[in-house]
C-alpha positions as CSV (number, residue, x, y, z in Angstrom):
1,M,-10.1,11.1,22.7
2,A,-11.2,10.7,19.5
3,R,-10.4,7.2,18.0
4,W,-9.0,6.3,14.9
5,A,-6.7,3.2,13.2
6,I,-4.9,2.6,10.3
7,A,-3.1,-0.5,8.6
8,L,-1.0,-1.1,6.1
9,H,0.8,-3.7,4.0
10,G,3.4,-4.3,1.4
11,G,3.0,-7.9,-0.3
12,A,3.2,-10.8,1.0
13,G,5.7,-13.8,0.1
14,R,9.0,-12.5,0.6
15,S,11.2,-13.7,2.9
16,L,12.3,-10.3,3.8
17,A,16.0,-10.6,4.9
18,S,17.1,-8.3,6.9
19,R,18.8,-6.4,4.7
20,E,15.9,-5.4,2.5
21,A,13.6,-5.4,5.7
22,S,15.0,-2.4,7.3
23,P,14.1,0.5,4.1
24,V,10.5,-1.3,3.0
25,L,9.4,-1.4,6.8
26,R,10.5,2.1,6.8
27,E,8.6,3.2,3.7
28,L,5.2,1.6,5.2
29,S,5.7,3.5,8.4
30,R,6.4,6.3,6.9
31,A,3.5,6.2,4.5
32,T,1.3,4.4,7.9
33,A,2.2,7.7,10.1
34,E,1.0,10.2,7.2
35,G,-2.2,8.6,6.9
36,A,-2.0,8.3,11.0
37,D,-2.0,12.3,10.6
38,V,-4.8,12.2,7.6
39,L,-7.3,10.4,10.7
40,R,-6.1,12.5,13.4
41,R,-6.6,15.8,12.0
42,G,-9.9,14.6,11.6
43,G,-9.7,13.4,7.8
44,T,-11.8,10.8,6.1
45,A,-11.1,7.1,6.5
46,L,-11.0,7.0,2.4
47,D,-8.4,10.1,2.5
48,A,-6.4,8.4,4.8
49,V,-6.0,4.8,2.7
50,E,-5.7,7.0,-0.9
51,R,-2.9,9.3,0.4
52,S,-1.4,6.0,2.4
53,V,-1.4,3.8,-0.9
54,Y,-0.3,6.9,-2.9
55,L,2.9,7.4,-1.2
56,L,3.9,3.2,-1.2
57,E,3.1,3.6,-5.4
58,E,5.4,6.7,-4.7
59,S,8.5,5.0,-3.4
60,G,9.2,3.1,-6.0
61,M,9.7,0.1,-3.1
62,F,7.0,-2.0,-4.0
63,N,5.0,-3.6,-6.9
64,A,3.0,-1.0,-7.4
65,G,3.3,2.1,-9.1
66,R,6.6,3.9,-9.6
67,G,8.1,0.2,-8.6
68,A,5.9,-2.2,-10.7
69,C,7.0,-4.9,-12.5
70,L,6.9,-6.1,-16.4
71,T,4.4,-8.7,-17.9
72,A,5.5,-11.1,-20.3
73,S,6.0,-8.7,-22.9
74,R,7.5,-5.7,-21.0
75,T,4.8,-3.7,-20.4
76,V,3.7,-2.3,-17.0
77,E,-0.3,-2.8,-15.9
78,L,-1.3,-1.4,-13.3
79,E,-4.9,-2.2,-11.1
80,A,-5.7,-0.1,-8.4
81,G,-9.7,-0.2,-6.2
82,L,-10.4,1.3,-3.0
83,C,-14.0,1.4,-1.2
84,R,-16.1,3.4,1.6
85,G,-17.7,1.2,4.2
86,S,-20.9,3.5,5.0
87,D,-22.4,2.7,1.8
88,R,-19.8,0.9,0.0
89,A,-19.3,3.1,-2.6
90,T,-16.3,1.2,-4.6
91,A,-14.4,1.8,-7.7
92,S,-11.1,0.7,-9.6
93,V,-9.2,1.0,-12.9
94,L,-7.4,-1.5,-14.7
95,R,-4.8,-1.9,-17.4
96,V,-3.3,1.6,-16.3
97,T,0.2,1.7,-18.2
98,D,1.8,5.4,-17.7
99,D,0.5,6.8,-14.3
100,P,2.2,5.7,-11.4
101,H,-0.8,6.8,-8.8
102,P,-3.8,3.9,-10.5
103,I,-5.4,4.6,-6.8
104,S,-6.2,8.3,-7.7
105,L,-7.5,7.6,-11.1
106,A,-9.8,5.0,-9.2
107,R,-10.8,8.1,-6.1
108,F,-11.8,10.3,-9.4
109,L,-14.0,7.5,-10.5
110,L,-15.3,6.7,-7.3
111,E,-16.5,10.9,-6.6
112,R,-17.6,12.0,-10.2
113,T,-18.9,9.1,-12.0
114,D,-21.7,6.8,-11.6
115,M,-19.4,3.7,-12.8
116,V,-17.4,1.5,-10.3
117,S,-15.0,-0.1,-12.8
118,M,-12.7,1.6,-15.8
119,H,-10.0,0.6,-18.1
120,G,-7.4,2.7,-17.2
121,D,-6.5,4.6,-20.5
122,A,-10.3,5.4,-21.2
123,L,-10.3,6.6,-17.9
124,E,-7.7,9.1,-18.4
125,A,-9.2,10.6,-21.9
126,L,-12.1,10.8,-19.3
127,M,-10.2,13.0,-16.7
128,E,-7.7,15.0,-19.6
129,R,-11.2,16.5,-20.8
130,G,-10.8,19.2,-17.9
131,S,-7.3,19.1,-17.8
132,P,-4.8,17.4,-19.1
133,R,-2.3,15.2,-17.2
134,P,1.4,14.2,-17.1
135,R,2.2,11.1,-18.5
136,T,5.0,9.1,-17.1
137,H,7.5,6.0,-18.9
138,L,7.2,3.2,-16.0
139,V,9.2,0.9,-18.0
140,T,13.0,1.7,-16.8
141,A,16.3,0.4,-17.4
142,D,16.4,-1.7,-14.2
143,K,13.0,-3.5,-14.7
144,R,14.4,-4.0,-18.6
145,R,17.7,-5.5,-17.2
146,R,15.4,-7.8,-14.7
147,W,13.5,-9.0,-17.2
148,E,15.9,-9.9,-19.7
149,A,17.8,-11.8,-16.8
150,L,14.2,-13.5,-16.3
151,A,13.8,-14.2,-19.3
152,K,17.0,-15.5,-19.6
153,A,16.7,-18.0,-16.6
154,V,13.3,-19.2,-17.6
155,K,14.5,-19.6,-21.8
156,R,17.3,-21.7,-19.8
157,R,14.7,-24.3,-18.5
158,G,13.1,-25.0,-21.9
159,S,10.0,-22.0,-22.9
160,F,10.3,-18.9,-24.0
161,V,8.7,-15.7,-22.1
162,R,9.0,-12.6,-25.0
163,N,5.5,-13.9,-26.5
164,V,4.6,-16.7,-24.0
165,H,1.5,-19.0,-25.1
166,P,-1.3,-19.9,-23.0
167,K,-0.7,-23.7,-22.9
168,T,3.4,-22.7,-21.8
169,F,2.8,-20.0,-19.6
170,P,1.9,-22.8,-16.9
171,F,5.3,-23.8,-17.0
172,V,6.9,-20.2,-16.9
173,L,5.0,-19.9,-13.9
174,D,6.6,-22.8,-12.0
175,S,10.0,-21.4,-13.7
176,L,9.7,-18.2,-12.3
177,K,8.5,-19.9,-8.5
178,R,12.4,-21.9,-8.8
179,L,13.8,-19.3,-9.4
180,G,12.5,-17.6,-6.2
181,V,10.8,-14.8,-8.0
182,E,7.7,-14.1,-5.5
183,R,4.4,-13.6,-7.5
184,H,2.7,-11.7,-4.6
185,G,2.6,-8.5,-4.8
186,T,0.2,-5.5,-3.5
187,V,0.0,-2.3,-1.4
188,G,-3.3,-2.1,0.5
189,A,-4.8,0.0,3.5
190,V,-7.8,-0.1,5.3
191,A,-8.9,2.6,8.3
192,I,-11.4,3.7,10.3
193,D,-12.0,7.5,11.0
194,T,-12.9,9.7,14.1
195,S,-16.6,9.0,13.0
196,G,-16.4,5.2,12.7
197,D,-16.5,5.1,8.8
198,V,-13.8,2.6,8.1
199,A,-12.5,1.9,4.2
200,A,-10.3,0.1,1.7
201,A,-7.3,0.4,-0.9
202,N,-4.9,-2.0,-3.2
203,S,-2.5,-1.2,-5.9
204,T,-0.4,-3.5,-7.4
205,G,1.7,-4.1,-10.6
206,G,0.5,-8.2,-11.0
207,H,3.5,-10.3,-11.2
208,W,6.7,-10.8,-12.9
209,M,6.3,-11.7,-16.6
210,K,2.1,-12.0,-15.7
211,L,0.5,-12.3,-19.3
212,P,-0.7,-8.7,-20.5
213,G,-4.5,-8.3,-20.3
214,R,-4.3,-10.4,-17.2
215,I,-6.3,-9.1,-14.2
216,G,-6.1,-9.9,-10.6
217,D,-7.8,-9.4,-7.3
218,S,-6.4,-6.1,-6.3
219,P,-9.2,-3.8,-8.4
220,I,-12.0,-6.3,-7.4
221,F,-14.2,-5.6,-4.7
222,G,-14.6,-8.1,-2.4
223,A,-11.6,-9.6,-3.4
224,G,-8.6,-7.9,-2.8
225,Y,-10.3,-5.2,-1.0
226,Y,-13.7,-4.8,0.7
227,A,-16.1,-2.8,3.2
228,D,-19.1,-2.6,4.6
229,P,-19.9,-1.0,8.2
230,N,-19.1,-3.9,9.9
231,G,-15.3,-3.2,8.9
232,A,-12.5,-3.0,6.1
233,A,-9.9,-5.7,4.7
234,A,-7.3,-5.7,2.2
235,A,-5.3,-9.0,0.4
236,T,-2.0,-9.9,-1.0
237,G,-1.2,-13.0,-2.7
238,V,-2.3,-15.1,-5.4
239,G,-4.9,-12.9,-6.8
240,E,-7.1,-15.8,-8.5
241,H,-7.3,-17.5,-5.1
242,M,-8.4,-14.1,-3.4
243,V,-11.1,-13.9,-6.5
244,R,-12.4,-17.6,-5.9
245,S,-12.8,-17.2,-2.7
246,L,-13.8,-13.3,-1.9
247,L,-11.5,-13.4,1.2
248,C,-12.2,-9.4,2.2
249,R,-15.5,-10.4,1.8
250,T,-15.8,-12.9,3.7
251,I,-14.0,-11.3,6.6
252,V,-15.7,-8.4,6.7
253,E,-19.0,-9.8,6.8
254,R,-17.7,-12.4,9.9
255,M,-16.9,-8.8,12.0
256,A,-21.1,-8.3,12.0
257,E,-20.0,-11.4,15.2
258,R,-16.4,-11.3,15.3
259,G,-13.4,-8.8,16.2
260,A,-10.8,-8.4,13.4
261,Q,-8.5,-10.6,14.3
262,T,-10.9,-13.5,15.2
263,A,-12.5,-12.3,11.3
264,V,-9.6,-12.6,9.4
265,R,-8.1,-16.3,10.7
266,A,-11.3,-17.5,10.0
267,G,-11.7,-16.4,6.9
268,F,-7.7,-17.7,6.7
269,R,-9.3,-21.0,7.6
270,D,-11.7,-21.7,4.9
271,L,-9.2,-20.1,1.9
272,E,-6.6,-22.7,3.0
273,A,-9.5,-25.6,3.2
274,M,-10.5,-24.5,-0.6
275,L,-7.2,-23.8,-1.9
276,G,-4.5,-24.4,0.1
277,G,-1.8,-22.2,1.9
278,D,1.2,-20.1,1.3
279,N,-0.8,-18.2,-0.9
280,A,-2.3,-14.4,1.4
281,G,-2.0,-12.2,3.8
282,V,-4.7,-9.9,5.0
283,I,-5.0,-6.6,6.9
284,A,-8.5,-5.5,8.7
285,V,-9.5,-2.7,10.9
286,D,-13.4,-3.6,12.7
287,A,-16.3,-0.8,13.7
288,R,-14.8,-1.0,17.3
289,Y,-11.4,0.0,16.3
290,R,-10.1,-3.1,16.3
291,I,-6.8,-4.2,14.0
292,G,-6.2,-7.7,12.5
293,I,-3.4,-8.6,10.2
294,W,-2.2,-12.3,9.3
295,H,-0.8,-14.1,6.9
296,N,0.2,-17.8,5.9
297,T,3.4,-16.8,3.6
298,L,6.8,-16.5,4.4
299,G,6.7,-13.0,5.6
300,M,4.3,-9.5,4.9
301,A,5.5,-6.8,5.3
302,H,3.0,-4.1,7.1
303,A,2.5,-1.6,9.8
304,Y,0.0,-0.4,11.7
305,Q,-1.4,2.4,14.0
306,S,-3.9,3.4,16.4
307,S,-4.7,6.5,18.2
308,S,-3.4,4.8,21.2
309,M,0.0,4.6,19.7
310,R,2.5,7.4,19.6
311,V,4.5,5.9,16.6
312,P,3.6,3.0,14.1
313,T,4.7,-0.1,14.3
314,A,6.2,-2.5,11.0
315,R,6.7,-5.8,11.0
316,S,7.7,-7.9,8.2
317,G,5.8,-10.8,9.7
318,V,2.9,-11.2,12.3
319,P,5.0,-13.0,15.0
320,R,3.2,-17.2,15.6
321,R,2.8,-18.4,19.2
322,P,4.8,-21.5,19.9
323,R,2.9,-24.7,19.6
324,K,2.3,-26.6,22.6
325,P,3.9,-29.7,22.3
């Protein structure tokens, strides 16, 4: 039987109370099943991760695509990146404002140009030279209402958000943390296809009240996503920490000598020694079709399926073994 495997994440750091976990996990399971179907029919790993992430962007249930959060200026700025392991081909797109599927913009960039990264407006203008693309208004009434509620809550703690200054921004972030607003919000996928090639993809809206123009790890090759012939990894968490540690590349390089799960855990030990805990989650696959998943946050919504499984498994966290007394 031809072998393949795929894993998706829907963001780390969520407590995922039971009443909200079910719809999130159902959507992850559905997207995983569609990605698995691509692989089952002989599609490439790159096809599978793009399709899966596209569905999560479209669902509106995650901080990506239609569900993306708003910046401090009440705008949407999306980022995405994807890569292929066999030749390390990669592409990413930054600051997409009116297209809910930056992952597909990144795929266009990878296949139709010789560039590896591009600003969203410029890329969309380039694509429209071939055919016009529909624009989507991603700042919805529900998002505006949540923004206003968060702004009022932060203002009560002594800071004004709308015209936030870099000197006051750490206070804004601290206020949001105290209010229980997660900074982690990314969707991603990794896969290995029947020919043994791997791919990784990530897409995000950043985090609530982020400074306009801020770029996280999701579109950065080696940080938020990475693939080479050894395997593939995609991360979620505090983007600045992923960039400083180059977490995904660190993990995949270890797969030259270790399985996916062992490599992921080793990568987390390095990350935590450098930058502490409660900051990341990772999904990974290696060249031997093994899946690795770990997080040091309270939870991480994820799902996975392999050629030996009839249906996907979806969970809000990785089970921990109880420590020995």
